[in-house]
Structure formats: structure tokens, C-alpha cells
VEXLUMZA-852816 format. One record per atom (N, C-alpha, C): x, y, z. Coordinates in steps of 0.02 Angstrom, whole numbers, plus 50000, padded with zeros to 5 digits. Example, Ala and Ser with C-alpha at 12.3 -4.5 7.8 and 13.67 -1.06 7.14 Angstrom:
REM residues 2
506604971650390 506154977550390 506604983550390 506424988850354 506844994750357 506455000250394 
//
This chain:
REM residues 257
526134898647593 525984906647581 525344910047577 524874906347520 524574911047540 524194909147569 523944903247607 523374904947662 523244906047689 524024910547742 524314914547767 524184922047744 524274923847713 523894928847661 523244931147663 522924924947644 522414925747680 522104926147733 522314923947776 522444924547864 522364930147870 522894932747843 522894938547879 522844941747881 522444943147823 521804948747770 521264948047795 520984940847834 520584940047867 520654943747933 521144944247969 521054946148030 520944954848055 521424957048003 521304964247991 520604965347999 520394962347969 519284964347933 518884964147980 519274960848043 518774961048109 518734966048125 518134968648147 517854975348197 518154975348251 518504982948266 518594983248328 518324982148400 518354979048448 518144975048483 517894982148526 517234981248575 516724986748578 517274987748628 517804985748693 518034988948751 518344992548717 518704993048677 519224998148662 518685007048618 518385003748587 517855011548584 517795013748656 517765020548626 517605029248697 517045027648704 516755028848753 516315033048804 516005037648800 516315040748781 516375046748767 516185052448685 515695056948678 515535058948611 515915066348651 515935067748581 516645073648584 516525076248488 516345083748535 515955087848459 516435094448478 516925096848472 516865104948481 516565108848468 516425109948391 516005111548356 515195113348390 514905109748429 514135109348433 514115106248507 514675104448538 514885103448603 514755096148604 514385094948661 514395087248706 513845085348757 513625075448744 513135073048754 513035074148792 512845076248842 512625070948954 512535067948938 511615066248929 511235063648913 511025062748848 510835056548869 510415056048797 509465052348807 509085052548781 508635048148782 508365047448833 508515047748904 508675047348938 508045045649002 507765043749028 506825043149042 507125048549101 506395053449119 506505057949160 506175057649203 505985051649240 505585047549321 506145045449341 506615046149334 507085046749405 507975047149366 508325047049429 508805051149430 509125048849391 509695052549363 510145047949320 510855053249307 511325051449280 511945053649267 512255049349220 512845056849185 513155054649115 513525057149117 514035058249067 514685058349062 514905061048998 515455066048999 515655066548953 516445068548928 516915069848858 517305075848861 517465081548853 517665086848903 517455094448884 517755094848829 517585097048786 518275102848752 518455107348768 519175107548750 519755113348781 519665112348826 519205109648900 519735108348945 519195109648989 518475115348957 518325123848963 517905121149018 517535122249101 516655120949092 516455125549080 516515133549041 516055139649042 515625134748968 515015140348987 514505140348924 514025139048920 513465134948910 512615134148885 512475128548919 512185125048958 511545118348951 511375118048923 511085113648900 510295111848843 510045107848886 509455107248900 508775104248910 508405102048868 508205097148833 507655096548784 507085090848819 506615090148824 506325085948890 505605086848818 505615077148801 504985076948765 504525070448804 503555075148791 503615069048809 503295068148905 503625074248936 503315075548998 502705075549020 502615072849086 501835070849101 502035074749184 501455073749207 501335073049272 501555080749313 501695083549396 501995085949406 502645089049429 503065085449419 503805086449426 503865092749463 504365090349506 504475096049552 505205096449580 505525101449587 506235099749665 506845098149626 506705097249539 507265094849482 507895099949492 508405097149471 509025100949455 509635098149437 509915100649379 510465097149342 511225100649345 511505095749423 512025095649447 512745094049394 513415098549364 514005096249339 514695096149381 514905091649394 515495090149426 516295090249373 516385090849364 517445089249354 517465083249391 517895076749313 517875074849323 518875071449286 519245072249338 520005073849293 520475069349258 520185063449228 520225059349228 519725053049194 519605047849147 519055044649167 519065038849200 519435038649265 519555033749313 519675036649356 519225045349399 519405046149452 518785044149459 518505047349536 518045051749558 517815055349528 517335057749540 517055064949528 517305070249584 517215077249556 517235081249630 516575082749665 516555087749702 515885092749718 515805095349658 515195093749662 514795100249588 515245104249596 515165107649540 515515116549518 514655118749496 514615115749461 513585120949445 513085115449481 512495118849476 512015118249484 511575122449454 510915120449413 510485122149379 509675118249391 509265123849432 508605120149445 508195120149401 507725117649373 507255117949315 506535113849325 506055115949267 505585111249311 505875108349228 505255100549207 505535096149152 504685095849127 504585099649039 504015102349009 504355098948940 503915098248916 504295096948856 504375102448796 504745103048775 505305107648766 506095110248740 506185116148747 506855112748763 506945120748807 507415121248860 507545127648855 508455127548864 509095130848867 509515134448901 509435139548944 510305137748965 510455139149050 511495139049025 511345150249066 512335147649071 512595143949108 513165143249140 513405139649144 514185144249204 514255141849233 514605150149257 514795144849340 515285138249287 515745136449347 515995137849405 516075137349479 516465138649536 517215138049531 517375132949471 518285130549443 518095131749379 518475132349350 518085135649251 518355126649222 519085125949249 519025118049196 519275111549217 519135107349185 519425099149201 519345095149152 519395089649173 519515085449108 518645083749079 518065080149115 517585078349082 517175082049133 516445081049111 515905082249148 515545079849158 515315076949227 514865072149267 514285076349253 513845075449226 512905077049261 512685073749279 512115079049344 511605071849356 511025076849395 510465073349358 509965073949380 509485069849402 509245074549470 508915074749519 508155075749510 507655074349558 507115078049574 506665074749621 506655081349666 505815078849753 505605074949703 505135077949649 504355073049631 504485072849556 505085066949537 505025067449471 504205063749425 504255067349341 504025068249309 503525059949319 503105057949275 502635052349264 503025046249211 503105053049175 503235048249081 503735055149062 504035053949036 504585057948973 505055054748980 505735058948915 506455059148897 506825066148912 507435064948932 507545071748924 508475070448888 508425077248856 509295074148833 509615080348853 510155082448881 510495086548898 511375087748867 511475091848863 512235094248822 512615098348852 513095101648820 513255105748861 514065107048770 513785115348777 514045120848721 515005121848782 515265124648734 515795129048798 515835138348738 515975138248778 516025146548751 516245147348693 516185151748637 516815153248605 517545155348639 517285158748669 518235161048683 518695158248744 518215153548771 518175145748841 519245142948791 519365140848746 519805137548704 520525142848747 520605148548753 521115151548804 521355149448855 521675143148826 521795140448899 522465143148915 522405145848983 523095146949002 523695145749005 523755140448994 524405133948982 524825136448912 524275137748873 524255137848801 524375145848763 524235150348820 523955152648794 524555159848835 524795157648864 525185161148942 525815161148929 526025167448950 526995163848987 526995157649010 527355154949002 527285148249105 528195148849137 527605146349210 528195147749273 528425138749272 529095138849298 529255131249333 529555132849380 529315128249408 529835122549484 530055119449488 530535119649540 531095112449528 530845106749584 530925100549541 530475094349590 531105093049618 531265093249702 531995090549721 531745086849783 531835079349800 531365078549846 531885071149874 532425072649945 532925067749936 532515059349962 531865065350023 531715057250069 530635060050036 530475052850033 529555054550010 529295061150058 528785063350043 528165064850067 528095071250052 527605075450069 527155082550062 527915086850017 527855090549961 528065097949982 527915103249941 527775108749965 527545113249943 527945116049858 527455117449796 527865118549750 527735122049718 527025127449733 526875133349702 526405136649780 526765141349805 526375146049860 525705145549809 524915150349891 524635151549857 524585161449854 524235160449807 524115167149819 523355171149794 523325175649844 522665178149852 521985181149761 521835176149763 521255178749693 521695173549655 522145171649644 522415165249582 522405159649601 522405158049564 522185149649524 523005146349500 523085140549517 523815136349505 523325132049421 523805134849381 523675128349341 524185124949306 524025118149296 524715114449294 524905111049219 525165112749204 525465112949124 525755107449121 526205106349137 526625097149164 527245097349208 527105091849226 527525087549247 528025083049236 528705082749245 529255078349222 529455076149308 529635069949318 529745065849378 530235060249384 530925060249399 531135054849423 531145051349480 531355045149490 531555042649540 531915035549545 532445035949586 532575027949578 532545025749665 532125025649701 531935027449755 531185018049744 531115017249805 530685009549775 529895008749771 529495004649724 529185008849704 528695016249691 528975020549640 528985026649668 528525029949625 528245034249650 527385037349647 527595043949655 526815049249609 527085056649627 526215059849622 526065061649655 525365065449639 525265071349663 524955077049639 524775082349662 524255082649697 524325091049732 523615089449774 523505098349801 523025100649812 523125107149843 522545107849894 522995115949913 522425116149998 522915120750007 522825127650080 522895131350102 523125128450183 523895134150174 524015131350245 524805126750217 525495124150282 525845122650265 525975116350231 526325118850176 526235108150149 525625106350121 524845113150115 524065110850073 523885108050138 524275109350217 523735103750243 523255105050275 522855112350223 522335111750280 521955113650174 521155107950187 520645111950168 521105104350089 521685101550137 521715096250070 521365094650027 521495093049957 521275091049904 521415085549876 521525083049819 521825079949762 521975083949710 522445086949671 522225086649611 522215081049551 522905074749567 522945071049543 522785064149586 522845056049558 522755052449593 523625051549584 524015045649632 524685044549620 524695041749572 525085043049541 525425040849463 526285034049462 526185030649462 526845023349474 527085025649425 527725024549423 528185022449364 528525016749408 529265015449361 529745008649365 530545012849401 530485010149459 531325012849495 531885015249442 531785020149437 532835023149422 532245023749336 531895028349313 531555030049259 531045038349279 531035039049238 530405046249262 529875047949189 529205053349236 528745051949187 528555059049167 527955059949109 527965066949087 527145066549106 526855070949130 526135068549120 526115078049117 525585075549053 525695083849015 526065085148970 525955088748926 526155092048838 526435097048890 526195100448906 526395107248919 526085113248896 525695111848836 525435112448809 524735117248831 524475112348876 523785112948892 523415113248951 523225111748995 523185113149056 522895104649080 523435099949156 523415095249155 522725098249192 522985101849274 522455101949307 522555109749358 522275111949368 522185117249383 521895116949459 521945121949536 521985120349607 521275128249601 520895128149656 520315133549680 520775139649665 520595145649665 520845149049671 520845151249745 521705152749738 521745154849820 522135149749854 522415145049828 522545136449851 523665136949817 523635132049885 524625132149836 524515126549820 524695123349756 525005115449743 525515112549769 525365106749815 525675102049837 526185096549798 526695092749787 526675085349754 526935080949849 526455076249818 526805071349856 527005064549855 527535062949873 528045055949837 528145048949889 528155045749845 528185039849856 528755036849849 529395034549888 530035032449859 530615037149874 531275036849873 531685039749901 532125044149847 532255050749842 532625054149761 532355055149718 531635059449722 531365062449694 531495070149643 531905069749587 532045076549561 531755075649483 531195082749466 530945083549394 530885092449439 530255092849369 530165099149372 529295098349344 529295107449370 528395104849370 527895113049330 527885115849278 527855121449254 526935122449267 526955129749261 526225130949296 526185136549278 525465142749268 525355146949254 524955146849326 525085154249365 524515156849394 524205164349372 523845163849418 523485169149377 522565171149388 
//
């Protein structure tokens, strides 16, 4: 028994495996680091979780030891809706000339919210030496997530057969913020994904809001808690559900503003 207790204690003393550690840097107070000590001599990409899911704020670029005559340099920012999906097209791009010191830029993205920011640094002509740090700090007022600060609406998910159905119609000049989804199905290998677009059933300009989320037949899934934005469609777009497997029934909660 004594030997067992010693072995158990030793087990709990082991360090956590590196694979379980997050690759994201969190700091809602000071912002997040996108690139740290990155050579300024070549293209570089970095990512970080967005505080409060807001993409509006300040981009900070600090360069050290820059030499040469760099030109045509820029940092672009794209949303990644979770850490396993392909980033969106760039929602913001800032041109700048690397030089030793710190530069700050206001970030006003074409779409205001996402899970992560992916930053890409490029130049037409790169510096011959140097390093740069890139950070993002959200606006102090950006924490007013529509899903947590506005009255929510809901719409039923009710599909007898698999396919695409419009859940929230577009409204000119307004965005749809998805706050939560509950869906159940007894169909074969069911899954649900959200997409946006214009036209009938989002058929024009169709793009994914989520990947296909699979679940076990005869069960239900919940996406989001309803207290914060899960995904947001660009202004003037409808939100649709694409289902696989017959008999999908549930509810989507949202804010449109």
C-alpha cells in the first residue's frame, strides 16, 4: 500500500505534457502578442486569441536592429473562428516601414469580431537584418458583445430532411451575431454547420461561419452558451444552416443590429 501511494504521488508530480499547453497568449488588460522576436527579414505569421472576441483596437509594432532599405511592408489581420479552421480573408491591412522603434496603428476591421487574429507580415523588399514584435490591444469599449449586452431573438431549427435552410433573413446595414445553437437529430451521422450569404438560402456569396459539427445520432449538441458571440455574419447577409442527416430540430439564438 505504501509503495502504491508513493507511486501515485510521483505520478501527480510529473509535468504536464507539452501537447496540452495552449499556443495562444492571453492578456485582456495589455492585449495579445501576435509575433514575438520574429526576424524582419522574411514573411512571418502569428496568431493569438482575441480578448472579448473584438477585432477593433490598436496594432503595436516594435522593431529592433533594422538595417537595409525595406519597402512595401504590411501587416494583415485575418479572423480564425477557432484554432482548427482556415483563416478568413484579411479584414484589415496596415502598411508601414520597419525602423528601430515602436509604431502604433488604429485597427478598424471590416468585420468587428472573431475568435482569433492571424497576423501576416510581408514586404516587397525586406530589411537585411532586425526583428519585430507585433501586438494587438482591444478598445476599452469593445467588450460590449451584442450577445451579452443586447436582447436576443431566437429562431427554430426544424428540418425533416437534410439540406440548407435560411434561419435569419438579411437586413440591409445590419449584422447577425449568433449567440448559441442547440440542435438534435436521429438521422444517420448527423452534422450541422452555419453559413452566410445573400439570395435564396444564402445561395449568393456563400461562406462558412462554422465548420460542420458532427454529433451522435439520437443526441443533441450545444454550440456556445448564449452569453457571447459564437460567430458573426458580415453586414447585409443572411444566416443559414446546412444539415446532414434527416430530422434536425433545435433553436438558434441571435442578435441582429
